[in-house]
C-alpha positions in Angstrom: 9.2 20.8 -9.5 10.4 23.4 -6.9 12.1 26.7 -6.8 15.2 27.2 -4.8 17.0 29.9 -4.7 15.5 31.0 -7.9 16.5 27.8 -9.9 14.5 24.6 -11.1 15.4 21.7 -9.2 14.0 18.5 -10.5 12.4 16.5 -7.9 10.7 13.8 -9.9 12.6 10.8 -9.9 14.7 9.7 -12.8 14.5 5.5 -13.6 18.0 4.4 -13.8 17.8 1.8 -16.6 21.3 0.7 -16.9 23.4 -0.3 -20.3 22.3 -3.4 -20.6 19.9 -4.5 -23.3 19.4 -5.1 -26.9 21.0 -3.1 -29.7 19.1 -3.2 -33.2 21.7 -1.2 -35.5 22.9 0.8 -32.4 25.9 0.3 -30.0 27.7 1.5 -27.0 31.0 3.8 -28.0 33.6 2.0 -26.0 35.6 5.6 -26.0 32.7 7.6 -25.2 30.4 5.4 -23.3 27.5 6.6 -25.4 25.0 5.0 -27.2 25.0 5.9 -31.0 24.0 4.7 -34.6 26.2 1.6 -36.0 28.6 3.6 -38.7 28.4 2.0 -41.9 31.1 3.9 -44.1 33.3 7.2 -43.6 32.8 10.2 -45.8 35.5 12.0 -48.2 37.0 13.8 -45.2 37.0 10.6 -43.1 33.8 11.5 -40.6 31.6 8.2 -40.0 28.5 7.7 -42.0 26.0 6.0 -40.1 22.8 4.0 -40.7 19.5 5.9 -40.8 18.1 4.9 -37.9 18.5 2.4 -35.3 17.1 1.0 -31.8 18.0 0.1 -28.3 15.7 -1.7 -25.7 16.6 -2.2 -22.2 16.4 -5.4 -20.6 13.1 -5.7 -18.3 13.5 -3.8 -15.3 11.6 -5.0 -11.9 10.8 -2.0 -10.1 9.8 -4.1 -7.1 8.2 -2.2 -4.2 9.1 1.3 -5.4 7.5 0.8 -9.0 4.9 3.5 -7.7 7.7 5.8 -7.2 8.8 6.6 -10.4 7.4 9.3 -12.9 10.2 10.6 -15.6 13.2 9.2 -17.7 15.9 11.8 -18.0 18.5 11.9 -20.5 21.1 14.5 -21.3 21.7 14.0 -25.2 23.6 15.6 -28.1 22.0 15.8 -31.5 23.5 17.1 -34.7 22.6 17.8 -37.9 19.0 16.5 -38.3 19.3 13.3 -35.8 16.8 13.1 -33.5 15.5 10.4 -31.3 12.5 8.9 -29.6 12.3 7.6 -25.9 9.2 5.1 -25.3 8.1 2.6 -22.6 6.0 -0.4 -22.0 5.0 -2.1 -19.1 3.6 -5.1 -17.4 2.5 -6.4 -14.3 3.3 -10.3 -14.9 6.4 -9.8 -16.8 4.5 -11.6 -19.8 1.7 -9.7 -20.8 2.9 -6.2 -22.0 1.6 -3.0 -22.9 1.9 -1.1 -26.5 4.9 1.0 -26.3 4.3 4.6 -25.8 6.4 7.9 -26.1 7.4 9.6 -23.0 6.3 13.2 -22.9 8.6 16.1 -23.8 9.5 16.9 -20.1 10.5 13.2 -19.8 7.5 12.1 -18.1 6.4 8.5 -18.3 2.9 8.3 -20.1 2.8 4.5 -19.5 0.7 3.4 -16.7 2.4 2.4 -13.3 3.0 -1.1 -13.1 5.9 -3.5 -11.8 8.0 -4.4 -14.6 9.0 -1.7 -17.4 11.0 -1.6 -20.6 12.6 1.3 -22.1 13.3 1.7 -25.7 15.0 4.4 -27.6 14.8 5.0 -31.2 17.9 6.9 -33.3 17.5 8.6 -36.3 19.9 9.9 -38.2 17.9 12.0 -40.7 20.1 11.7 -43.9 23.1 13.7 -42.9 26.4 13.0 -41.1 25.8 13.2 -37.7 26.1 11.5 -34.5 23.5 11.3 -31.8 24.0 10.0 -28.3 22.8 9.8 -25.1 25.2 10.0 -22.0 26.4 6.4 -20.4 25.9 8.2 -17.1 22.1 8.6 -17.3 21.9 4.8 -17.3 24.2 4.5 -14.5 22.8 4.7 -10.9 22.0 8.3 -10.2 24.4 9.6 -7.5 22.1 12.1 -6.1 19.1 9.5 -5.4 19.2 7.3 -2.5 17.0 4.5 -1.3 15.5 4.5 1.9 13.6 2.2 4.1 10.1 3.4 4.7 8.9 0.6 6.6 11.0 -2.4 8.3 9.4 -6.0 7.3 8.0 -7.8 9.8 5.3 -10.6 10.8 2.0 -8.8 11.2 -0.6 -11.7 12.7 -1.1 -9.6 16.3 -1.8 -11.7 19.1 -5.1 -13.0 19.6 -7.4 -14.2 22.7 -10.0 -15.0 20.5 -10.9 -15.0 16.5 -12.3 -12.0 16.7 -10.1 -10.1 19.7 -7.8 -8.0 17.2 -9.2 -4.9 15.6 -7.0 -5.8 13.1 -9.1 -8.6 11.7 -9.8 -12.4 12.7 -8.9 -15.7 12.5 -10.6 -18.4 10.7 -10.6 -22.4 9.7 -12.4 -24.5 8.0 -13.3 -27.0 11.0 -12.0 -27.3 14.6 -11.4 -29.8 17.1 -13.5 -27.6 19.9 -13.5 -24.3 21.1 -10.4 -25.1 23.2 -8.6 -25.9 19.9 -10.1 -23.1 17.8 -8.3 -20.9 14.8 -6.8 -18.2 17.4 -4.6 -20.6 19.2 -2.5 -20.6 16.1 -1.9 -16.8 16.7 -1.6 -16.4 20.7 2.0 -16.2 20.5 2.4 -19.1 23.0 3.8 -22.6 23.0 1.1 -24.9 23.7 1.2 -28.8 23.8 -1.2 -28.4 20.8 -2.3 -25.3 18.9 -4.9 -25.0 16.6 -6.4 -28.3 16.2 -8.9 -29.6 13.3 -12.0 -31.8 13.6 -11.3 -35.6 14.6 -11.1 -37.6 11.7 -10.2 -34.6 9.2 -6.6 -34.6 7.4 -7.6 -31.8 5.4 -8.6 -28.4 5.8 -7.3 -24.8 6.1 -6.2 -22.1 8.8 -5.8 -18.3 8.1 -6.2 -14.8 9.3 -8.2 -12.0 7.6 -6.8 -8.3 7.8 -8.9 -5.1 7.6 -6.2 -3.5 5.7 -4.7 -5.0 2.8 -1.3 -6.6 3.3 1.3 -7.8 0.8 2.8 -11.2 2.3 6.8 -12.1 1.2 6.8 -15.1 3.5 5.1 -17.0 6.1 6.0 -19.5 9.1 4.5 -22.3 10.9 5.6 -23.4 14.0 5.4 -27.0 15.4 3.6 -28.2 18.3 4.8 -28.4 21.8 3.8 -32.1 22.6 6.4 -34.8 20.7 3.5 -37.2 20.3 1.3 -34.3 18.2 4.2 -33.8 15.4 2.4 -36.4 13.2 -0.5 -34.4 13.4 1.5 -31.3 11.6 0.3 -30.4 7.7 2.6 -32.3 5.1 1.2 -30.9 1.9 -0.5 -27.6 1.3 -0.9 -24.7 -0.7 -0.6 -21.1 0.8 -3.4 -18.4 -0.6 -4.6 -15.0 -0.9 -8.0 -13.7 -1.4 -9.4 -10.2 -1.9 -13.1 -11.1 -1.8 -13.1 -13.4 1.0 -15.4 -12.0 3.6 -15.3 -15.0 6.2 -11.9 -17.0 4.9 -14.2 -19.7 3.8 -15.9 -18.2 0.6 -14.4 -16.0 -2.3 -11.7 -16.7 -4.8 -8.4 -17.8 -3.8 -5.0 -17.4 -5.7 -2.3 -20.0 -4.8 0.9 -18.1 -3.7 3.2 -21.1 -2.8 3.0 -25.2 -3.0 4.8 -27.2 -0.4 5.2 -31.1 -0.4 6.3 -33.7 2.1 6.9 -31.2 4.9 8.1 -33.4 7.8 8.4 -32.4 11.3 10.4 -34.2 13.9 11.4 -31.6 16.7 8.8 -29.5 19.0 8.6 -25.7 18.9 10.4 -25.7 15.7 9.7 -23.1 13.0 9.9 -23.3 9.1 9.8 -20.1 6.8 8.6 -20.0 3.6 9.6 -17.4 1.0 7.1 -16.2 -1.6 7.1 -14.3 -4.8 4.2 -11.9 -4.3 4.0 -8.7 -5.7 0.0 -8.2 -5.0 -1.7 -7.2 -1.4 -4.3 -9.2 -0.2 -7.0 -9.0 2.4 -6.5 -12.6 3.7 -4.2 -15.6 3.6 -4.5 -19.1 4.4 -3.0 -22.4 4.3 -4.9 -25.1 2.9 -3.4 -28.7 3.5 -4.5 -31.6 1.6 -2.5 -34.2 4.3 -0.7 -34.3 7.7 1.8 -36.6 8.5 -0.6 -39.6 9.5 -2.3 -38.6 12.7 -5.9 -38.9 13.0 -6.4 -35.2 12.7 -4.4 -32.1 11.9 -2.9 -29.2 13.8 -0.2 -27.0 14.1 1.4 -24.8 16.8 1.6 -21.3 15.3 0.9 -19.7 11.9 2.0 -15.9 10.9 2.7 -14.2 8.0 5.5 -11.5 7.2 4.9 -8.4 5.3 7.6 -7.0 3.4 9.3 -4.1 4.1 9.2 -1.0 1.7 11.8 1.7 0.4 11.6 4.6 -1.6 13.6 6.5 -3.7 14.7 10.5 -2.5 16.5 13.0 -4.2 19.7 13.4 -2.0 21.5 16.8 -1.3 24.1 17.2 0.9 25.9 20.5 0.1 28.4 22.6 2.3 27.8 26.2 3.4 31.1 27.1 1.4 32.4 25.2 -1.1 36.1 25.8 -2.1 36.2 27.8 -5.7 37.4 25.6 -8.4 40.2 27.3 -10.2 39.3 25.5 -13.4 35.3 26.3 -13.3 34.3 27.3 -16.6 31.2 29.4 -15.9 28.7 26.8 -15.6 28.0 23.1 -14.2 25.4 20.9 -13.4 23.2 19.9 -10.6 21.3 17.1 -11.1 21.7 17.6 -14.8 20.6 20.8 -14.7 22.6 23.3 -16.0 23.4 26.5 -13.7 26.0 29.1 -13.1 28.9 29.4 -10.8 27.0 31.9 -8.9 23.9 30.6 -8.7 25.5 27.4 -7.2 27.1 29.2 -4.6 23.7 31.3 -3.7 22.1 28.0 -3.6 24.8 26.7 -1.1 24.5 29.5 1.2 20.8 29.0 1.8 22.0 25.8 3.6 19.8 23.6 1.3 20.3 20.0 3.1 
């Protein structure tokens, strides 16, 4: 929170959840665009009578790379009579194991743990009176005052090496090598060689990778073929792409499978193949572990690199002109980021030149 011009301005990020979801004795009013309880009858004056309670549960929301950025669920709601409501959330890191439902705090702060996937549930209670409860549809649409900004552009991240340990960012590793002139770092030298990295003669299986001192979240990787056409058959054919956080040398530790490829054929020299993966975790080390090549007596490859995902964040978008044209229909109150303020307060904030 921050005080600007004497007014409280919300700095927290509201969660845009859309109107798509599952209804249990609730509905979206076609005329008002509001969530409300299902009506089951009318009273003597023709006013609708609603079921005592119902709920709406959002579809699963994948927060992607901004899942660390959300804090609150905001609602502009109108409650009549004794009607009331509750907003709850549950979270998951893998979209199939879910936490218990937890109510948000009074100020809208989400009490569930911070994880990539989230669902929102709204429970409505009519309270034995003829009353309408609704939450404005605008709360579930993209907030016009929020904008998503690119914090870091996605890029291939393995540094150019001149030896296995020449970079301060980490080191290259392999299971075997043909000789010192074909060791692991030759797959990361950013050069076109007749052969890059080559495994031990007579060995068709093995692995090659890079250990990062700082964890990275990789979204894709690329493999480039040799410069010598006679060595294309040494390229890997079947492999798994793996990540690890507890390896110390690239050989030990626990490895998580992130991608599997089979029957990869290489017919042209200096050709890159890019493989997209679904990966929401950061790892210290990544490697390609192959079980067969394309028929040569040993396995090798030209170049290997990993692409780190770009990152984005949500921020509050403010764009006020110095002097707004006065609105003759102004009613004395208005809204700024769902915060009610007076007309004079609006002008005072405006003249501060907030950008």
